[in-house]
Structure formats: C-alpha cells, structure tokens
VEXVEX-862707 format. One line per 3 residues: number of its first residue (from 1); their letters; for each residue x, y, z of C-alpha. Coordinates in steps of 0.2 Angstrom, whole numbers, plus 5000, padded with zeros to 4 digits. Example, Ala and Ser with C-alpha at 12.3 -4.5 7.8 and 13.67 -1.06 7.14 Angstrom:
residues 2
1	as	5062:4978:5039  5068:4995:5036
END
This chain:
residues 74
1	myt	6451:5580:5364  6445:5563:5367  6454:5546:5363
4	itk	6447:5531:5354  6451:5515:5363  6459:5500:5353
7	gps	6442:5491:5349  6433:5505:5341  6448:5511:5332
10	klv	6451:5494:5324  6432:5494:5319  6434:5511:5311
13	aqr	6450:5505:5302  6441:5490:5295  6426:5501:5289
16	rta	6438:5513:5281  6447:5500:5272  6431:5492:5266
19	wqq	6424:5508:5260  6440:5513:5251  6439:5496:5242
22	ver	6422:5500:5236  6427:5517:5230  6441:5510:5220
25	qlg	6430:5498:5212  6417:5511:5208  6430:5522:5202
28	ggp	6433:5512:5186  6446:5498:5189  6445:5484:5176
31	age	6430:5473:5178  6433:5456:5185  6450:5462:5193
34	sgp	6445:5454:5209  6428:5447:5206  6411:5456:5203
37	rpv	6410:5475:5204  6398:5483:5216  6382:5490:5209
40	qyv	6378:5508:5211  6360:5512:5213  6353:5526:5202
43	ekt	6334:5531:5203  6326:5530:5186  6312:5542:5190
46	pnp	6317:5553:5205  6304:5557:5218  6299:5575:5216
49	rlq	6297:5577:5235  6315:5573:5237  6320:5587:5225
52	nfv	6326:5599:5239  6333:5585:5250  6350:5589:5257
55	pid	6359:5574:5265  6365:5576:5283  6384:5576:5287
58	lde	6385:5563:5300  6402:5567:5305  6397:5585:5309
61	wwa	6381:5580:5318  6391:5568:5329  6404:5582:5333
64	qqf	6390:5594:5337  6382:5581:5349  6399:5577:5357
67	lar	6402:5596:5360  6385:5599:5367  6387:5585:5380
70	itn	6404:5592:5385  6397:5609:5387  6382:5603:5397
73	cs	6393:5593:5408  6404:5608:5413
END
C-alpha cells in the first residue's frame, strides 16, 4: 500500500469538499440558498457517434497503472 503525503492529501480533501458541494446544489437544495446554483449541461441533440460511448473510470485506470508500475519494478 502506498501513502499520500500531506500536500496531495490536502488537495484531494479540497477537491472532494468542492465536489460534494456541487452535488448537494445539483441535488435539489432551495435555489438561492447560498447564491446561484450550478448549471448542469444537457445535450439537446445527442451526437449519434457517441451512442455507444462508455466513460472511463479514472480511479480504476490509475489503479491499474499503479499496479503495472509496481509489477514491472519487482
């Protein structure tokens, strides 16, 4: 297992807090509660080429990269 140093862990905590705030605001709290609400973009006419698009799970991808580096080093 690896450890995250203080600097990056603080950055991760800040990003998590900011994202949780956006999720709360999108989730349906009263408008104007703490200023303007975030705008959620919705494509009006979806691109047919993206019909089968599957988003990548970045957490999983980074985990695979990390494990591959460890495996190649040993």
